[in-house]
C-alpha positions in Angstrom: -35.9 -1.4 -4.2 -35.3 2.4 -4.5 -36.6 3.8 -7.9 -36.8 7.4 -9.0 -36.2 9.6 -12.0 -32.5 10.2 -12.2 -31.2 13.8 -12.1 -28.2 15.5 -10.4 -30.5 16.6 -7.6 -32.3 13.2 -7.0 -29.1 11.2 -7.2 -27.4 13.6 -4.7 -30.3 13.2 -2.2 -31.1 9.5 -2.7 -27.7 7.9 -3.4 -26.1 8.1 0.0 -23.2 6.0 1.4 -24.4 2.7 2.7 -25.0 2.1 6.4 -22.3 0.3 8.4 -22.2 -3.4 7.5 -23.6 -2.9 4.0 -21.1 -2.9 1.0 -23.1 -0.7 -1.4 -26.5 1.0 -2.1 -28.2 0.5 -5.5 -30.9 2.7 -7.0 -32.8 2.5 -10.4 -33.9 5.0 -12.9 -37.7 5.1 -13.7 -37.0 6.9 -17.0 -34.7 4.4 -18.7 -35.3 0.7 -18.2 -32.1 -1.1 -17.1 -30.2 1.9 -15.9 -29.1 1.9 -12.3 -26.4 3.4 -10.1 -24.6 2.1 -7.1 -22.4 3.7 -4.4 -20.0 2.2 -1.9 -18.6 3.8 1.3 -16.5 6.3 -0.8 -16.9 8.0 -4.1 -19.8 9.7 -5.8 -21.2 6.5 -7.3 -21.3 4.7 -10.6 -23.9 4.3 -13.4 -24.5 0.8 -14.7 -26.7 -1.0 -17.2 -28.5 -4.3 -16.5 -29.7 -6.1 -19.6 -30.2 -9.5 -21.2 -28.6 -11.0 -24.4 -30.5 -14.2 -25.2 -30.4 -16.3 -22.0 -27.6 -14.4 -20.4 -27.9 -11.5 -18.1 -25.3 -8.8 -18.2 -24.3 -5.9 -15.9 -22.0 -3.2 -17.2 -20.6 -0.2 -15.4 -20.7 2.8 -17.8 -19.2 5.7 -15.9 -18.9 7.5 -12.6 -21.7 9.9 -11.6 -19.3 12.9 -11.3 -17.7 12.1 -14.7 -20.6 11.6 -17.1 -24.1 13.2 -17.2 -27.4 11.5 -16.6 -28.2 12.1 -20.3 -25.0 10.4 -21.4 -25.7 7.5 -19.1 -29.2 7.1 -20.6 -27.8 7.2 -24.1 -25.2 4.5 -23.4 -27.8 2.4 -21.7 -30.1 2.6 -24.7 -27.3 1.7 -27.1 -26.5 -1.5 -25.2 -30.1 -2.5 -24.8 -31.0 -2.0 -28.5 -27.9 -4.0 -29.6 -28.9 -6.7 -27.1 -32.4 -7.0 -28.7 -30.7 -7.6 -32.0 -28.7 -10.4 -30.4 -25.4 -8.5 -30.2 -23.5 -8.3 -27.0 -21.6 -5.0 -27.4 -19.7 -5.4 -24.1 -18.4 -8.8 -25.2 -17.5 -7.5 -28.6 -15.6 -4.6 -27.1 -13.8 -6.9 -24.6 -12.7 -9.3 -27.4 -11.3 -6.4 -29.3 -9.7 -5.0 -26.1 -8.2 -8.3 -25.2 -6.3 -8.4 -28.5 -5.0 -4.9 -28.0 -3.8 -5.0 -24.4 -0.2 -5.9 -24.0 1.6 -6.7 -20.8 3.3 -3.3 -21.1 -0.1 -1.6 -21.3 -1.3 -3.5 -18.3 1.8 -2.5 -16.3 1.3 1.2 -17.2 -2.4 1.1 -16.2 -1.5 -0.6 -12.9 1.2 2.0 -12.2 -1.2 4.9 -12.9 -3.7 3.3 -10.6 -1.2 3.1 -7.8 -0.2 6.8 -8.3 -3.9 7.9 -8.2 -4.2 6.0 -4.9 -1.2 7.7 -3.4 1.2 4.7 -3.4 4.5 5.4 -1.7 7.5 6.4 -3.8 9.3 3.3 -2.4 6.6 1.0 -3.8 6.7 2.6 -7.2 10.5 2.4 -7.3 10.6 -1.2 -6.3 7.9 -2.1 -8.9 9.8 -0.3 -11.6 13.1 -2.0 -10.6 11.5 -5.4 -10.8 9.7 -4.6 -14.0 12.8 -3.4 -15.8 15.0 -6.3 -14.5 12.6 -9.2 -15.3 9.4 -8.4 -17.0 9.9 -5.5 -19.4 11.4 -7.8 -22.1 7.9 -9.3 -22.5 6.0 -6.0 -22.6 4.8 -6.5 -26.2 3.2 -9.8 -25.4 -0.6 -9.6 -25.7 -2.0 -10.3 -22.2 -4.5 -13.0 -23.3 -1.7 -14.9 -25.0 0.4 -15.3 -21.9 0.1 -18.9 -20.8 1.0 -20.9 -17.6 4.0 -22.5 -19.3 5.2 -19.0 -20.2 5.2 -17.6 -16.6 6.6 -20.8 -15.1 9.5 -20.5 -17.6 10.0 -16.8 -16.9 10.0 -17.4 -13.1 12.5 -20.2 -13.5 14.9 -18.0 -15.4 14.5 -15.2 -12.9 15.7 -17.6 -10.2 19.3 -16.8 -11.3 18.8 -13.4 -9.6 18.0 -15.1 -6.3 14.8 -16.6 -4.9 13.5 -13.4 -3.3 14.0 -11.3 -6.4 12.5 -13.9 -8.6 9.4 -14.2 -6.4 9.1 -10.4 -6.3 8.9 -10.4 -10.1 6.3 -13.2 -10.1 4.2 -11.4 -7.5 4.3 -8.2 -9.6 3.3 -10.0 -12.7 0.4 -11.7 -10.9 -0.8 -8.3 -9.5 -0.6 -6.6 -12.9 -2.6 -9.3 -14.5 -5.2 -9.3 -11.7 -5.6 -5.5 -12.0 -6.5 -5.8 -15.7 -8.6 -8.9 -15.2 -11.0 -6.9 -13.0 -11.8 -4.4 -15.8 -11.6 -6.6 -18.9 -14.1 -9.4 -19.2 -13.1 -12.6 -21.0 -9.4 -12.7 -20.1 -8.3 -16.2 -19.2 -7.6 -16.9 -15.5 -4.4 -15.5 -14.2 -1.6 -17.8 -15.5 0.5 -17.1 -12.5 -1.5 -19.7 -10.5 0.9 -22.2 -12.1 4.0 -20.7 -10.4 5.6 -22.5 -7.6 7.4 -19.8 -5.6 11.0 -20.4 -4.5 11.7 -21.0 -0.8 13.2 -17.8 0.5 15.8 -17.7 3.2 14.4 -16.8 6.6 16.0 -13.6 7.9 13.5 -12.4 10.4 15.9 -11.9 13.3 15.8 -9.5 16.3 18.4 -8.1 18.5 17.9 -10.0 21.7 17.9 -8.4 25.1 21.2 -10.0 25.8 22.7 -8.5 22.6 21.1 -5.1 23.1 23.7 -3.4 25.4 26.6 -4.5 23.2 24.7 -3.3 20.1 23.8 0.1 21.6 27.5 0.6 22.6 28.4 0.1 18.9 25.8 2.6 17.9 27.1 5.2 20.4 30.6 4.6 19.0 29.6 5.5 15.4 31.7 8.4 14.1 28.8 10.0 12.3 26.5 11.6 14.9 23.6 11.7 12.4 23.7 8.0 11.7 24.1 7.3 15.4 20.9 9.2 16.2 19.1 7.5 13.3 19.8 4.0 14.7 18.7 5.1 18.2 15.5 6.6 16.8 14.8 3.3 15.0 15.1 1.4 18.3 12.8 3.7 20.3 10.2 4.3 17.5 9.9 1.0 15.6 9.7 3.0 12.3 10.6 1.4 9.0 13.9 2.4 7.4 12.5 4.8 4.9 9.9 6.3 7.2 12.7 7.2 9.6 15.2 8.4 6.9 12.7 10.8 5.4 11.5 12.6 8.5 11.5 16.4 8.0 11.6 18.9 10.8 8.2 20.1 9.5 6.8 16.6 10.4 7.4 17.2 14.1 4.5 18.9 15.9 4.7 19.2 19.7 4.4 15.6 20.9 3.6 14.1 17.5 5.8 12.8 14.7 3.7 12.7 11.5 4.5 10.3 8.7 2.6 11.5 5.6 3.6 8.9 3.1 4.6 5.6 4.7 4.6 2.1 3.2 1.2 1.8 1.5 1.1 5.4 0.4 -0.6 8.6 1.7 -3.8 6.8 2.7 -1.7 5.1 5.4 -0.4 8.3 6.9 -0.1 8.1 10.7 1.1 9.9 13.8 3.7 8.5 16.2 3.8 9.8 19.8 7.1 11.4 20.7 8.2 9.8 23.9 10.8 11.2 26.3 13.5 9.1 24.7 12.6 10.2 21.2 12.5 13.8 22.2 16.1 13.5 23.5 17.3 11.8 20.3 15.7 14.5 18.2 17.3 17.3 20.3 20.6 15.5 19.9 20.4 15.2 16.1 19.2 18.8 15.7 22.5 20.0 17.1 24.5 17.7 14.8 22.6 18.3 11.6 22.5 22.0 12.3 26.3 22.1 12.4 27.0 19.6 9.5 24.0 20.5 7.2 22.8 24.0 8.1 19.4 24.8 6.7 18.5 21.2 5.7 14.8 20.3 6.0 15.8 16.7 6.9 16.2 15.4 10.4 18.8 12.9 9.1 20.6 14.8 6.3 23.4 13.3 4.2 25.5 13.9 1.1 23.0 12.0 -1.1 20.9 12.9 -4.2 17.8 12.9 -2.0 19.5 15.0 0.8 18.9 12.4 3.5 20.5 9.2 4.7 20.1 6.1 2.4 21.0 2.4 2.5 21.2 2.3 6.2 23.6 -0.6 6.9 26.7 -0.4 9.1 29.2 -2.6 7.2 31.9 -2.3 9.8 30.3 -1.6 13.2 27.4 -4.2 13.0 27.1 -5.6 9.5 24.6 -8.3 10.4 22.0 -6.0 11.9 19.4 -4.3 9.5 16.9 -1.5 10.2 14.1 -4.0 10.0 15.8 -6.2 12.6 15.5 -3.2 14.9 11.8 -2.8 14.0 11.2 -6.4 15.0 13.1 -5.8 18.2 10.7 -2.8 18.9 7.7 -5.0 18.1 9.0 -7.7 20.5 9.4 -5.0 23.2 5.7 -3.9 22.6 4.5 -7.5 23.4 6.8 -8.0 26.4 5.9 -4.6 27.8 2.2 -5.8 27.9 0.8 -3.6 25.1 -2.4 -5.1 23.6 -2.2 -6.4 20.0 -4.5 -3.7 18.6 -2.3 -0.9 20.0 0.8 -2.6 18.7 -0.6 -2.5 15.2 -1.2 1.2 15.6 2.4 1.8 16.8 3.8 -0.2 13.9 1.3 1.2 11.4 0.3 -2.3 10.4 -3.0 -2.9 8.6 -5.6 -4.7 10.7 -6.7 -8.1 9.4 -9.9 -7.5 7.5 -11.4 -10.7 9.0 -11.0 -9.3 12.5 -14.3 -7.6 13.1 -13.3 -6.5 16.6 -10.4 -4.4 15.1 -12.9 -2.3 13.3 -14.6 -1.4 16.5 -11.6 -0.4 18.6 -10.5 3.2 18.3 -8.0 3.9 21.1 -7.7 7.4 22.5 -4.5 9.3 21.9 -3.7 9.3 25.6 -3.9 5.5 25.6 -1.5 5.3 22.6 1.0 7.7 23.9 1.0 5.9 27.3 1.7 2.6 25.5 4.5 4.2 23.4 6.1 5.5 26.5 5.9 2.2 28.3 7.6 0.5 25.4 10.4 3.1 25.3 10.9 2.7 29.1 10.9 -1.1 28.7 13.7 -0.8 26.1 15.7 1.7 28.1 15.5 -0.7 31.1 16.7 -3.6 29.0 19.7 -1.6 27.9 20.5 -0.7 31.5 19.8 -4.0 33.3 21.5 -6.5 30.9 
């Protein structure tokens, strides 16, 4: 057990990130009994107090190392321990008071601010706000600890009038808001959303089959808008999500790399997509069209929209039953059939690796491997268009 007298210097030298395979490192102060600090793989570390109230042991985080001083941490530690010797559990008292004060609206605002700090994507924040306003906001003044299982079941049932998918989105958002608060406020009842039985959602996970692909690409080529035509072709040869493709700026293109700075999941999920021969041809094609129709636009796919780029990409006349995500699934299918290994497919699609897959954490493919895989997939798709 690592013990030393806490100071800015000793904490900086002794509280290092834990080695691989260890979740956190804990150190203890020799000056103030019960005061400790822990640090995970990221961040400067956090002060905490370990103390006993009667037969119960308590552990309370009291502040990040870069936000409060060692003297302030010691003072808070002493206050908690003195109160505990008097039989008072200050943390429990504060939590009971906090429970009565926190409303569902407060919890939603705190969760949203947390997402913003973590760099959540604009699309995520927009969807949450839409579902909040449409379904949950009317209950924003309800105290969180007074929301019961019967309440959330009744709410979810009423939301079903909006459709099963929308109702389930509202329920998942409510569950996540509650869980976010539950982590920081002790004493809250278990999440009442465990009582919700989610509606069965219609299965729409279709792909454009190889037999359908030539006909579909012919319809794309016949689109009167050259920018929308190039957009759909880029989806097919990149596998990008609808918004990731629609929000490409010319500044995001660097030599043979297409950078996506704020994809689904936020800025922490930023990634680079190799520019294959087919993608380069599509980008050159749209540069000419966008330069004529929208001179000076920073967007690769500009449009007469508030945002300045294409939105709501559905072709209601040419191919109304095909969505951008259908094309993404078609690209993923091409990856598999072209012989790309599952780990590289995840990289190309910017999918998060399963945390239980230890092997995935060891594999770090070289860029040359990834670009070779991307090119093989693009060639595979091109061959399917030509051969069918």
